[in-house]
matplotlib code that plots the C-alpha trace (Angstrom):
import matplotlib.pyplot as plt

x = [-48.4, -47.2, -48.4, -46.3, -43.6, -46.3, -47.2, -43.8, -44.2, -43.5, -45.8, -44.0, -43.9, -47.7, -48.5, -46.2, -47.4, -50.9, -50.1, -48.6, -51.7, -54.3, -52.3, -52.5, -56.2, -56.8, -54.5, -57.0, -59.6, -62.2, -62.2, -63.5, -65.2, -62.3, -59.7, -62.0, -61.9, -58.3, -57.7, -60.3, -58.0, -54.9, -56.3, -56.5, -53.0, -51.4, -53.4, -54.6, -58.1, -60.1, -58.8, -55.5, -56.3, -57.1, -53.8, -51.9, -53.5, -52.1, -48.5, -46.5, -45.5, -42.1, -41.9, -43.8, -41.0, -38.3, -40.0, -40.3, -36.6, -35.4, -37.2, -35.1, -35.5, -37.8, -40.2, -40.0, -40.5, -43.9, -44.9, -44.3, -46.5, -49.2, -49.3, -49.5, -52.3, -54.0, -53.7, -55.2, -57.9, -60.4, -59.4, -57.3, -54.0, -54.7, -51.8, -51.6, -51.4, -48.4, -47.0, -47.5, -46.1, -43.1, -42.3, -42.6, -40.5, -37.7, -38.3, -37.8, -34.7, -35.7]
y = [-0.9, 2.4, 3.1, 6.4, 4.9, 3.1, 6.3, 6.7, 3.5, 3.9, 2.6, -0.5, -1.1, -0.7, -3.0, -5.8, -5.1, -5.2, -8.5, -9.9, -8.7, -10.1, -13.6, -13.5, -12.7, -15.4, -18.1, -20.0, -19.9, -17.9, -13.7, -12.7, -9.8, -8.8, -9.1, -6.8, -4.2, -4.6, -3.9, -1.1, 0.4, 0.1, 1.5, 4.5, 4.2, 3.2, 5.1, 2.8, 1.7, -1.3, -1.0, -1.1, -4.6, -5.8, -4.5, -5.9, -9.3, -9.0, -8.9, -12.3, -13.3, -13.5, -10.2, -8.9, -10.7, -9.2, -5.9, -6.5, -7.6, -4.6, -2.6, -0.9, -2.8, -0.1, -0.7, -4.3, -4.3, -2.3, -4.7, -7.4, -5.6, -5.3, -8.8, -9.9, -7.3, -8.7, -12.3, -12.1, -9.7, -12.5, -13.6, -16.3, -16.8, -19.7, -22.2, -21.5, -17.6, -18.5, -20.6, -17.9, -15.0, -17.5, -17.7, -13.9, -13.0, -15.2, -13.8, -10.6, -11.9, -10.6]
z = [-1.6, -3.1, -6.5, -7.1, -9.2, -11.5, -13.1, -14.7, -16.4, -20.4, -23.1, -23.8, -20.2, -19.6, -22.3, -20.8, -17.2, -18.4, -20.3, -17.0, -14.8, -17.4, -17.4, -13.6, -13.5, -16.1, -14.6, -12.3, -15.1, -13.4, -13.5, -9.8, -8.7, -6.7, -9.7, -11.8, -9.2, -8.6, -12.4, -12.4, -9.8, -11.6, -14.7, -12.8, -11.3, -14.2, -16.8, -19.1, -20.4, -21.6, -25.1, -23.8, -22.3, -25.6, -27.1, -24.1, -25.0, -28.5, -27.6, -27.2, -23.9, -24.9, -26.1, -22.6, -20.5, -22.4, -21.9, -18.0, -17.7, -19.0, -16.5, -13.7, -10.3, -8.7, -11.6, -11.4, -7.4, -8.4, -10.6, -8.1, -5.5, -8.4, -9.2, -5.6, -5.3, -8.0, -7.3, -3.8, -4.8, -4.8, -1.4, -2.1, -4.2, -6.6, -7.1, -10.6, -10.1, -7.7, -10.7, -13.1, -10.9, -10.1, -13.6, -14.4, -11.6, -13.0, -16.6, -15.1, -13.1, -9.7]

ax = plt.figure().add_subplot(projection="3d")
ax.plot(x, y, z, "-o")
ax.set_aspect("equal")
plt.show()
C-alpha cells in the first residue's frame, strides 16, 4: 500500500476517513491489538492524534460519507487500501467488516 497521497488529505477528509476507520475497527465488536497497531501507523501517515479520533466519532455517518464521496478517485483508492489494511490487521477480515466496507465503497461511489 502506498501512503504518499494520504498526507494530502484535508481536515474534513481526515475526519471522515478516521470515522470510517473507527467504524471498521469496531464492526466485529472487538478491538484487536493488530487494529490498534494499524491505527497507530495511520496516525503517523495521515497526521492525526487520539483526540482527533474522538472528534471523528462525533460526526454523523451521513456527513462522513458525503465528504468521502466528494474525494477525487486517487484519494478514494487510498482510503480503500487503508480500510482493507485495517480490516485484515488482526489476521482475519470479519464478515461485519466486509459488509461495512462494501457499504462505505457504495456510498463513496467506487
